[in-house]
N, C-alpha and C positions, 0 to 999 in steps of 0.2 A: 553433366551429372545433376540429377534431381536433388533439390534441397529436402531436408527432413520435413519441412512444412508442406511441400507439395505432395509428398508421399502420404502424409497423414490427413491432408485436407484442412488443416488448421495452422495457425501461426505458431510454429515451434522451431525457431531458427537454430536452436542448439540441440534439437533432437531429444529433449528431456523425456518425452513420453515413452520413447523406446529404450531408455537406459535401464540397466538392472537396478533392483531394489537398493543395493548397497551404494550405488552412485547417487540415486535419488536421496538416500539418507544423508550422504555427504553434502548434497546440494541444500538440504534443509539446514544443516549446520552452517554452511556458508551463508545462506540467506539470513539466518539469525544474526550472524556477525555483521552483515551489511545493514540490517535493521538497527543493530546496536550503534554502529557508526553513524547512520543517518539520524539517529536520535540525538547525537551529540552536536549536530549542526543545528543550533537553535538560537533564537532571539528570546531572551527571558522576558516573559510577560506574566502578569498575575490575573487570573489563577491558572491559565493554560499557556505554555510557551508555544511559539511558532517554531516548528522543526521541519526537517526533510523526511519525517516518518511517512507521511501519506504518499509522497513521491515514491519512496522505496517500496512501500506496501503494494501500491497499484502496479508498479513495474514487476515485482515478484509474482503477483497474481497473473499478469499477462505472460511473462516469460516462462513461468513454471506450470501454467494451467491453473484452473480455479481450484482443483482439489489439493494439489501439492502446494499451491500458493497459500491457501487458507491454513493448511497443516503447518507450514513454515511459520506463519504469523502466530498460530496457537503455540508452537514450540517456543518462540521468542517471548510470548507473554508468560509461558510457564517458567522460563528462565528468570523473568522479572519477579514472578510470584515467589520463587524460592530464594530471592534476595540478591540475585546477580544484578549489577548496576548497568542494565542494558536500556533503560528508558531515558527520557530527556533529562539532562543535567545529572546523569549518573544515578538516577533513582532506581530503586528496586524494592522488593518486599511487598507486603500486602497493602500498605497505606495508599499507593497510587490507585489501587482498585476500589478504594472506598471513598476517595475524595473527589474533587472537582474534575479530575481527568478521567474518571472511571467510565463515563459514557463514551468518550473517544476510544478508550482502550477496548471497550466492548464492541465498538463498530469495526475495529481493524480487521478481524478475520472475515467479516461480512463484506467489507469493501475490496479486500483482496479477491474474494470469490466473485464478486460482481464484475470487477475489471477483467478477471480471467475468463469468466463466462462470456462477457461481451466480446472479448478478443477471439474466443472460439467460434463466435458467430460472425467473425469477419470485421469487427470494429477495431482494427489495428493496422500496423504496417503502412502500406501505401495509401490506405484509406484514412488520410490524416484528419479530416473533419470528424469522422466517426471515432477515430482513436482519441482525439481531444475530448469528444463528448463522453466516451466511456470513462476516462479518467476524471473528468469534471463531475459526472454523475456520482461516481464513487466518492469524490471529495465532498460533494454536497450532502450525500447520505451520511458521511462521517460528521459533518457539521450539524446535521439535523439530529442525529442520535446524541452526540456530545452536547450540543446546545440544549436539547430537551432535558438532559440530566442537570445541566447548570441552571436551567429555569426552575427545576424542582428545588434545587438548593438555594438559589439566590433570588428567584422571582423572574417573571418573563422579561421585563425590560433589562435588568442587569445581565441575565443569561444571554440575551441577544447582543448587547453592547460588548460584553466581555468574552463571549464564547462563539460568536458566529460572525458578526460584522468585520472584525479585524482580520479574519482568515479568508475572506472571499477573494481578494486580489491574489493572495498566495495560491489559492486553489486554481485560479485561472493560469497563473504563471507556471505552477508545477504541472498542470495538465498540458499546457503547450510544450513544455520541455519534454515531458514523457512522450507526447505524440511525435515530436521531432526526433528524439532518440530512437524510437521504435520504427519510424520511417527509414532512418539511416540503417538500422539493423536489418530491416526487411529488404531494403535494396541490396545490401551487401550479400545476404544469403540467397536472394533470388538469383543474383548473377553468378553465384558460386556453382 
C-alpha cells in the first residue's frame, strides 16, 4: 500500500494534507497543546529560558506542512496573548510580547514555515543531513531574530551573550533529535 507521502509527493506521513478541515482544526488545537507542554520543559535563564519550544515548532512545521504548521504556531501565540499560560514557565498575556522574549516569539511562526517549506522540498525523512540542516537553519533564524531584539534592548554584546551563544548547542542537539525522529517516522511509514 502506498503511503500518504508517496501519493502527495511530499513528506506527509500522517496524511494531514488530505484530511478534512475539521480534522485539521483539531490538529491545530492538538498542536497548541503540544507547544504548551514543550514550553514547560525549560531551564530557567535570564532573560530568556532554554525550552523545547523550537523542537516542537519545527516538528509541527514539518509534520503539518508549512501553512498549517505556521497557523498552529500563530494559534498558540494567540492563546498566549489572551492570557492562557502556554508559554515558558506558564507565562501568558501581552507582557512576553513586549519584553526580551518578543523577538523569539515573533520568529516562531516563521521558523515553523521555514522547516515545513524545506521538508516539502525533501529536506526530511531519510535525508537525515538535510533534515538536520532544515531544523538547524530554523533554529539559527530564531536566534538571529530573537537575538537582534535583545541587542536592541541590551546592546550587541549582552544580546549575544544572553540571547544567542547559550542556545547554539541546544539548537544542534534539538536539530539532531528532530532529524532522528523524522527519519524513524519516515522509515515507519515508507514500509507501511
